N, C-alpha and C positions, 0 to 999 in steps of 0.2 A: 504494500500500500504506500503510495507516494505522498509526500507532504505537499498539498496542492494549493490550498487557497485560504485566505483569511479576509475578513472585513473589519477595518478599524473604524470605530465610531468616534465622532468628535467628542472631546472632553470639555469643551467650553462652548457657550452659547454663540451661535453664528459661525462657528468653524465648520468647514465642509467635511463630508464623509469621504474617506479615502479607501479605495478598493484596489487590491493588487493580487495578481495571480502569479504564483511561482511554482516551478517544478525543478527540483534539485536531484541530480544523480546521486545515488547512494554509493559509498565506498565499498570495496571488497576487503575481505580479511587479508588478502595478499598485499594490499596497499593501505594498511591500517593508518588512518589519520583521525585522531580524536578531535572532534569539533563541538563547540557550543555556539549556537546562533540565537541571539536575542533581538527581537524586533520591538522597537519602542515607537510611541508617537510623542513627538517633542516639538516645541515651538522654536523653529530655527529660521532665521532670516525673515521674520515677520509672518510666517505661516506655520500651521501644524503640518508636519511631514512625518513620514516613516523613516526612522533611523535604524539601520541594521548593524549590530555589533557582532563580529565573528571572531572567535578565538580558535586558532588552529595549532595542532601539535602533532608532529611525526618524528621519525628518527633523526631527521636533518634540520628541521626548522620549528620555530615556535613564534607565532606572530598574532597580531591583533589587527583586524580590518574594520574600519568604520565607513559605512556607506549611507549617504543622505539622498533621498529622492528629490528630483526636480519637481516643480509645481505640477507639470503634466504627468509625472511618474514614468516618462519614457526613457529617462537616463538617470544616472546616479553620480554623485560627487564622492570620490573615494580618498581615504587616508589610510596608509599602512604603517604599523609600528612593529619593530622587532622587539619581542618580549625578552629575548636573551641575546643582545648584541655582543659583538666581539670585545667591546670594552665595557667596564662596569658603569661608567658615567653615562653611557647611552641609555641606561634604564630610566633615566629622568630626562624628559625632553619637552619640546614644544614644536608644533607645526601650525601653519595657517594656510587657508585656501579660500576661494570664493564659491559661494552658493547662490546662484541666480543673481550675481552682481553684488552680493553682500559678503562682508569679511567674516569668516568663521575661524575660530582657534581651537586647538586641541592641546591640553596640557596633561602630562602623565608623570607618575613617579612609581616605578616598579622595583626600586632598589631593595626593599625589605619584603616584597610580596611573598606570601606563603601559598603553596599549592598542595592540594590533597590528592594528587594523582592525575587530575584532569587538566585541560589547557587553560581553564579559567581560574584566576587567583581566588583563594578563599578568604584572605584577610591582608591587612597591612599594605594597602595600595590605594591609589585613586587614578581615575581617568576622567577629565572634565572637558566637556564640549561647551564652548562659550560663544554666544551669539548676541549681538547688540547689548553688550556689557552685562549679560545675564548668563548664569550657568544653565544652559538648556538641558543638559544631561550629565549626571554625575554617577560614576561607577566606583565601587569600593567603599571602604569603611573609614577613610581618612578625610572626611569632609572639611574639617577645620583647616587642615593643611592645604586643601585644594582652594578654598575660598581666600585664604591668606595669600597664596601664590598668584592666583588669577586676578585678585582684586575686583571680582565680579559680584553682582548682586544675586540674591536668591530669586528664582522665578516665581511669578504669581501663582502658576499652576505647574506642579512637577510633571516630569515626563511619565508616561504611562507604559508599563511593560505589557505587551499584548501576547507575545508568543516566545517560548523558549524551546529550541530544538537541539537535542544533543545526541551525538553518536558515541557510544561507549563500547569498548572492546574488552572482553574478559572471558574467563572460562566458565564461571557459574554465578558469580556475584557482580551485579551491576549497580552502581551507586551514582546519585546526583543530588542536587539541592534545589529547592524551589520554595517560593513564598505564596501561600494560598489565601492570605487575608491582608487587609489594609494596614495591619500593625507591622508589616514588613519583617516578620519573624521567619527566617528561613528554616525549612524542615529538611532533615536528612531522609532521603528515599533510597531504599535498597530492594532490588529485585533478585531473589535467589532461586535457582532452578536445579532440578535433579532430573535431567532428561535422559540420562544414560541408564537409569534404573529400569527394572522390569515394570514398575508402576510409576511413571513420571509424575512429579509434583512441582509446584511452584509456590513461592511465598513472596508477598509484597509487604514490607514493613516501613513505617514512618517513625522516625525518632526512636528506633530500637524496638518498637512494638509491632508485632505481626498483625496486620489488619485484614489481609486476604490470604487464604490458604486454599489452593486449588489441587484437589486430588484427581487421579485419573485424567491427567492432562492430555493424554492422547485422544480423549473424547471431548474435552472442554478447552481446546487450544484457542478458541475465540470466545470472548465473553465480556461481561461488564458487571460492575458492582458499585454501590455507593457507600462510601465510608465517611466517618466524621474526623476532621482534623481541626484542632483548636475550635471545637464547637461549630465548625463550618462543614456543610456537606461537600464532598468532592467525588465527582463521578470518575471512575477508573475503567478504561477500556483496554483490552489486550488482544493481540493476535500473534501467536507463537507457532503458527503452522510450520514455518520453515525450520524452526528448531528441531522439529520431530520428523519432517518428511522431505526436506530439501537435500538433494545429493550434489548440488553445484558447489558447495563450500562457501557460498555467499549468503546463506540464509540468515535472517535477522528476526528478532522479535520486536513488535511495535507496541508501545504503551502510551496511552493518552490520559492525562490527568486534567480535569476541568472542574474548577469550583462551580457549584450549582447555586440555585436559589435557596432560600431558607426553608422552603417546603418542597421536598422532592419525593416523587412516587414512581417506582419502577414496577411495571406490570409483571406479575408472576405467571409467565407463560409456560414454564416447566419444560422448555425445549433445551436441547444441548447447546451450551455456550451462552446461557443467559446470565452467568455470573454466580456460580455456586460457591458457598463457603465450605469449610471442612466438614460441616454437619449435613451437607447436602441441601441446605436451604438457599433460596434465592434472595436477592437484595430486597430490603424492606422500605418502610416509610420513616422519614426523619423530619423532625421539626424543632426549631429553636425559637427563642423569644425575639431575637433581633430581626428587624425589618430592613436591614441593609440590602441594597441591590447586589446581585451576584457579580463576582469579579469578571473582567474581560479576559483575564489571563488564561492561557492554555499551554500545557507542557507536552511536548512530543519527545519520547525517549526511544531511540533506536538501539537495540542491544545486539551486538555481533559476537557470536561465540568463537573463541580461539581454541584451536585443537591442542 
């Protein structure tokens, strides 16, 4: 299943709705390149635009790519940063470029950045995109250092993360991080599989707690279930057909995590792949007291098994 489309709704009154269709080729296990792609909507050069942040890591290179859509969306303004340059001082830098005739700046400091195995830093860094003397997009946990260095103002409305797509390569345990609520607390997500056993199984845990356990995976390789994360319903969809039945060596499992509305109901159809837990029951009905609107965010996790 390819990562095909998204619709980004405006986050301020009067701003237009942006629609973009993308199709990206998936890597193979022979050319393993871990990637994290985050698509934001940010106010850059006077308009709300899609800003794509791509972290890439393979045996030879480790880089960060920032792409900003033009007004028509027919082309992009790009900026590339070497995460591990040949000299230490290159980990802190500055670049500027024009976006539709407007001056845009990128500041970064990756000298103390910590990584947890993936291409995206986990802490102790910042990357700041500055437009019209405001920080249009800020990545990392060193915001004070970023504002001090850029001398830019805080935006009236912060950038909105719409989509995160990650390619992960591992033997049986696949991990990532994502934020499902407005409090911006990141959750640790781990998908663990046992596909070589006589009776394949799969576990999905968040912050160390197993929330989905699928037995008889050979019959339930596609499914969905609704779980609660920080008192917020999150819909989880999976398709691991290629883990079990692909003979090309390029098979991957796809997992989609989408925060839902505060009242979610999944029909109990009782058919194969409807999202069964370890006790054989399907997803149920959840309700909380909060009336907040569901998040626009969606996580796509592509898990490639290494031999």
